[in-house]
C-alpha positions in Angstrom: -5.0 17.8 13.2 -6.4 16.6 9.9 -6.4 13.0 8.8 -3.5 13.3 6.3 -1.3 15.1 8.9 -2.0 12.3 11.4 -1.3 9.6 8.8 2.0 11.2 7.8 3.0 11.4 11.5 2.3 7.7 11.9 3.8 6.6 8.5 6.6 4.1 8.2 9.2 6.0 6.3 12.0 4.2 4.4 15.0 5.6 2.6 15.2 5.1 -1.1 17.9 2.7 -2.2 18.7 5.3 -4.9 19.7 7.9 -2.4 23.3 8.9 -2.4 25.7 7.3 0.2 27.0 10.7 1.3 23.5 11.8 2.4 23.3 14.6 -0.2 20.5 13.1 -2.2 18.4 11.5 0.5 14.8 10.7 -0.2 12.3 8.8 2.0 9.0 7.3 1.0 6.0 6.0 2.9 2.9 4.2 1.8 -0.4 5.8 2.7 -4.0 4.8 2.6 -5.6 4.5 -0.8 -2.4 3.4 -2.4 -0.9 6.9 -2.1 2.8 7.4 -1.6 4.5 10.2 0.4 7.9 11.4 -0.6 10.1 13.7 1.6 13.7 14.9 2.0 15.2 12.9 4.8 17.4 15.8 5.8 14.2 17.8 6.5 11.9 15.3 8.2 9.6 18.1 9.5 9.4 19.7 6.1 6.8 19.2 3.4 6.0 15.8 1.9 4.9 15.3 -1.7 1.7 13.1 -1.8 1.2 11.1 -5.0 -1.8 9.1 -6.1 -1.0 5.6 -7.4 -1.0 6.8 -11.0 1.2 9.8 -10.2 3.6 7.4 -8.3 3.9 5.1 -11.3 4.7 8.1 -13.6 7.2 9.5 -11.0 9.0 6.1 -10.8 9.1 5.6 -14.5 10.4 9.2 -15.0 13.3 8.4 -12.6 14.0 5.1 -14.4 14.1 7.0 -17.7 16.5 9.6 -16.4 14.1 12.5 -16.7 15.4 14.1 -13.5 19.2 13.6 -14.2 
């Protein structure tokens, strides 16, 4: 098992407050070493996670706030 896989397995995941109440738009995030953030679909917890550097995370959050994904 590589370090990232182990870190993801031990990560403290939390559901986004922006996720839909009906569970259809569920996103979870977890802080990782080096300021990285992991993002995953809470309906597929064993599925892939998107790993973002601190700069990518800032761009991602700003894009959400700007409505770029609406």
